[in-house]
LUMLO-131767 format. One record per residue (C-alpha): residue number from 0; x negated, y negated, z. Coordinates in nm, 2 decimals. Example, Ala and Ser with C-alpha at 12.3 -4.5 7.8 and 13.67 -1.06 7.14 Angstrom:
2
> n_u_v_w
> 0_-1.23_0.45_0.78
> 1_-1.37_0.11_0.71
END
This chain:
250
> n_u_v_w
> 0_-8.25_-9.77_3.55
> 1_-7.91_-9.89_3.66
> 2_-7.86_-10.08_3.34
> 3_-7.95_-9.77_3.14
> 4_-7.68_-9.57_3.33
> 5_-7.42_-9.84_3.28
> 6_-7.48_-9.85_2.90
> 7_-7.43_-9.48_2.87
> 8_-7.13_-9.36_2.66
> 9_-7.10_-9.04_2.87
> 10_-6.76_-8.99_3.03
> 11_-6.68_-8.82_3.36
> 12_-6.66_-8.44_3.33
> 13_-6.59_-8.32_3.69
> 14_-6.52_-8.44_4.04
> 15_-6.60_-8.22_4.34
> 16_-6.46_-8.28_4.68
> 17_-6.70_-8.15_4.94
> 18_-6.57_-8.10_5.30
> 19_-6.86_-8.08_5.54
> 20_-6.65_-7.99_5.85
> 21_-6.30_-7.98_5.99
> 22_-6.23_-8.06_6.35
> 23_-5.91_-8.05_6.55
> 24_-5.91_-8.36_6.78
> 25_-5.67_-8.37_7.07
> 26_-5.46_-8.69_7.08
> 27_-5.32_-8.85_7.40
> 28_-4.97_-8.73_7.32
> 29_-5.09_-8.37_7.30
> 30_-5.09_-8.34_6.92
> 31_-5.40_-8.22_6.73
> 32_-5.55_-8.45_6.46
> 33_-5.70_-8.25_6.17
> 34_-6.01_-8.44_6.08
> 35_-6.24_-8.38_5.78
> 36_-6.59_-8.52_5.73
> 37_-6.66_-8.51_5.35
> 38_-6.88_-8.60_5.06
> 39_-6.80_-8.61_4.69
> 40_-6.99_-8.55_4.36
> 41_-6.92_-8.67_4.01
> 42_-7.07_-8.49_3.71
> 43_-7.09_-8.68_3.38
> 44_-7.07_-8.52_3.04
> 45_-7.45_-8.57_3.00
> 46_-7.50_-8.39_3.33
> 47_-7.59_-8.71_3.52
> 48_-7.48_-8.65_3.88
> 49_-7.34_-8.90_4.13
> 50_-7.31_-8.82_4.50
> 51_-7.08_-9.03_4.71
> 52_-7.22_-9.05_5.06
> 53_-7.45_-8.79_5.22
> 54_-7.26_-8.70_5.54
> 55_-7.34_-8.67_5.90
> 56_-7.69_-8.57_6.02
> 57_-7.75_-8.30_6.28
> 58_-7.91_-8.57_6.50
> 59_-7.59_-8.77_6.53
> 60_-7.47_-8.82_6.89
> 61_-7.14_-8.63_6.96
> 62_-6.90_-8.79_7.20
> 63_-6.84_-8.59_7.52
> 64_-6.55_-8.36_7.50
> 65_-6.54_-8.34_7.12
> 66_-6.44_-7.99_7.00
> 67_-6.68_-7.79_6.79
> 68_-6.61_-7.83_6.42
> 69_-6.49_-7.54_6.21
> 70_-6.60_-7.45_5.85
> 71_-6.91_-7.66_5.90
> 72_-7.13_-7.69_5.58
> 73_-7.39_-7.96_5.51
> 74_-7.42_-8.16_5.19
> 75_-7.71_-7.94_5.10
> 76_-7.51_-7.62_5.14
> 77_-7.23_-7.77_4.93
> 78_-7.48_-7.86_4.66
> 79_-7.63_-7.51_4.68
> 80_-7.29_-7.36_4.59
> 81_-7.33_-7.53_4.26
> 82_-7.70_-7.43_4.23
> 83_-7.81_-7.78_4.29
> 84_-8.05_-7.95_4.53
> 85_-8.12_-8.32_4.61
> 86_-8.36_-8.35_4.31
> 87_-8.05_-8.30_4.08
> 88_-7.88_-8.61_4.21
> 89_-7.93_-8.92_4.00
> 90_-7.72_-9.18_4.19
> 91_-7.58_-9.20_4.54
> 92_-7.28_-9.43_4.59
> 93_-7.30_-9.56_4.95
> 94_-6.95_-9.64_5.06
> 95_-7.10_-9.77_5.39
> 96_-7.37_-9.68_5.64
> 97_-7.15_-9.54_5.92
> 98_-7.30_-9.24_6.10
> 99_-7.08_-8.98_5.92
> 100_-7.15_-9.12_5.57
> 101_-7.52_-9.21_5.56
> 102_-7.69_-8.93_5.76
> 103_-7.90_-8.79_5.48
> 104_-7.99_-9.07_5.25
> 105_-8.36_-9.01_5.32
> 106_-8.33_-8.66_5.17
> 107_-8.25_-8.81_4.82
> 108_-8.57_-9.01_4.75
> 109_-8.54_-8.98_4.37
> 110_-8.18_-9.11_4.35
> 111_-8.07_-9.47_4.30
> 112_-7.84_-9.59_4.58
> 113_-7.55_-9.83_4.50
> 114_-7.40_-10.03_4.78
> 115_-7.20_-10.35_4.82
> 116_-7.44_-10.65_4.86
> 117_-7.25_-10.78_5.17
> 118_-7.28_-10.44_5.35
> 119_-7.65_-10.40_5.27
> 120_-7.75_-10.75_5.38
> 121_-7.56_-10.72_5.71
> 122_-7.72_-10.38_5.78
> 123_-8.07_-10.49_5.67
> 124_-8.07_-10.78_5.91
> 125_-7.96_-10.56_6.20
> 126_-7.61_-10.45_6.31
> 127_-7.51_-10.23_6.59
> 128_-7.28_-10.03_6.37
> 129_-7.54_-9.95_6.10
> 130_-7.85_-9.93_6.32
> 131_-7.74_-9.58_6.43
> 132_-7.84_-9.45_6.08
> 133_-8.11_-9.70_5.99
> 134_-8.38_-9.43_5.99
> 135_-8.19_-9.25_5.72
> 136_-8.05_-9.52_5.50
> 137_-8.35_-9.75_5.56
> 138_-8.62_-9.49_5.50
> 139_-8.93_-9.62_5.31
> 140_-8.91_-9.60_4.94
> 141_-8.54_-9.56_4.88
> 142_-8.42_-9.75_4.58
> 143_-8.11_-9.97_4.64
> 144_-7.90_-10.15_4.37
> 145_-7.65_-10.39_4.53
> 146_-7.33_-10.49_4.36
> 147_-7.07_-10.75_4.44
> 148_-6.70_-10.68_4.43
> 149_-6.53_-10.44_4.20
> 150_-6.75_-10.29_3.93
> 151_-6.74_-10.00_3.68
> 152_-7.09_-9.86_3.72
> 153_-7.05_-9.60_3.45
> 154_-6.76_-9.52_3.22
> 155_-6.47_-9.40_3.44
> 156_-6.66_-9.46_3.77
> 157_-6.52_-9.76_3.95
> 158_-6.65_-9.90_4.28
> 159_-6.38_-10.10_4.46
> 160_-6.47_-10.35_4.73
> 161_-6.24_-10.27_5.04
> 162_-6.38_-10.45_5.34
> 163_-6.22_-10.43_5.68
> 164_-6.33_-10.10_5.82
> 165_-6.67_-10.26_5.79
> 166_-6.79_-10.56_5.58
> 167_-6.87_-10.45_5.23
> 168_-6.70_-10.11_5.25
> 169_-6.63_-9.96_4.90
> 170_-6.38_-9.71_4.77
> 171_-6.42_-9.53_4.44
> 172_-6.18_-9.45_4.15
> 173_-6.27_-9.18_3.90
> 174_-6.11_-9.13_3.56
> 175_-6.10_-8.77_3.45
> 176_-6.00_-8.63_3.11
> 177_-5.73_-8.39_3.23
> 178_-5.66_-8.48_3.60
> 179_-5.63_-8.85_3.52
> 180_-5.73_-9.12_3.77
> 181_-5.82_-9.01_4.12
> 182_-5.87_-9.27_4.40
> 183_-6.10_-9.20_4.68
> 184_-6.00_-9.44_4.96
> 185_-6.29_-9.33_5.19
> 186_-6.25_-9.52_5.52
> 187_-6.04_-9.80_5.39
> 188_-5.75_-9.56_5.45
> 189_-5.85_-9.26_5.65
> 190_-5.51_-9.09_5.66
> 191_-5.21_-9.07_5.43
> 192_-4.99_-9.19_5.71
> 193_-5.18_-9.53_5.70
> 194_-5.12_-9.59_5.33
> 195_-4.86_-9.86_5.37
> 196_-4.86_-10.24_5.36
> 197_-4.73_-10.25_5.72
> 198_-5.00_-10.02_5.86
> 199_-5.20_-10.10_6.17
> 200_-5.57_-10.10_6.17
> 201_-5.76_-9.83_6.37
> 202_-5.99_-9.87_6.66
> 203_-6.30_-9.83_6.44
> 204_-6.19_-10.10_6.19
> 205_-6.40_-10.41_6.25
> 206_-6.16_-10.66_6.08
> 207_-5.79_-10.57_6.11
> 208_-5.65_-10.83_5.87
> 209_-5.91_-10.73_5.60
> 210_-5.83_-10.37_5.66
> 211_-5.46_-10.44_5.59
> 212_-5.55_-10.65_5.29
> 213_-5.77_-10.38_5.14
> 214_-5.49_-10.12_5.19
> 215_-5.25_-10.35_5.00
> 216_-5.52_-10.38_4.72
> 217_-5.54_-10.00_4.69
> 218_-5.17_-9.96_4.69
> 219_-5.15_-10.21_4.40
> 220_-5.43_-10.02_4.21
> 221_-5.23_-9.69_4.25
> 222_-4.93_-9.85_4.10
> 223_-5.10_-10.06_3.83
> 224_-5.34_-9.78_3.71
> 225_-5.09_-9.49_3.74
> 226_-5.33_-9.31_3.98
> 227_-5.26_-8.94_3.97
> 228_-5.41_-8.85_4.31
> 229_-5.51_-9.05_4.61
> 230_-5.76_-8.87_4.84
> 231_-5.78_-9.01_5.20
> 232_-6.11_-9.02_5.37
> 233_-6.06_-8.81_5.68
> 234_-5.72_-8.65_5.64
> 235_-5.80_-8.29_5.71
> 236_-5.43_-8.19_5.66
> 237_-5.43_-8.33_5.31
> 238_-5.78_-8.19_5.22
> 239_-5.66_-7.84_5.30
> 240_-5.41_-7.88_5.01
> 241_-5.67_-8.00_4.76
> 242_-5.93_-7.83_4.53
> 243_-6.26_-7.83_4.72
> 244_-6.61_-7.73_4.61
> 245_-6.68_-7.50_4.43
> 246_-6.35_-7.58_4.26
> 247_-6.32_-7.92_4.09
> 248_-6.10_-8.17_3.92
> 249_-6.17_-8.23_3.55
END
């Protein structure tokens, strides 16, 4: 099935940014961090639909003292605003299996899941980081297609290997007819303030040197490919300035 999708001549038609929740997290210096937990959906001209990640499940543990999120909406509610349900999703691009990205994989049993081979193999053999969502991404019957490195999986849909946050993390670049190229950094670069070659890795980045290397790779892609918009994975302040579902980029 994957080869059939890749041979399609259909181009990208729309990109939807789907915020699932916003949370104001207090920082040690007294400032509030505006955090978004998102998903994304790509619609091709032939109506093939690609979901990027499935969000955080209601059964996910919440650290003590975490404020209640605002504007909370599940991936299913976001899809419903477009009159879609899980059966309408053909492909799920798995950026990685962290708890806020893979919480509902098991609710898309008819989709084909695309993940970096390195990440899938590490998770499959048992890993503290990915075991938290194993019952969702590892549910019986889910169809996984592993890829290695950067790959254009459909015309205008590019998976970009960006290890560091976790091994085998992937970002996504989407080519749109009017909006141009949009880069979704996901968790390779969570906040716009980190998008610099001299950035520091965060506490949840497993490999600091690789995180910095992947950031440099994405900066080079932005320059080389004339990327029109870079969307940062958890930057709530940026997301509030963007078009979000049911609006779209085309």
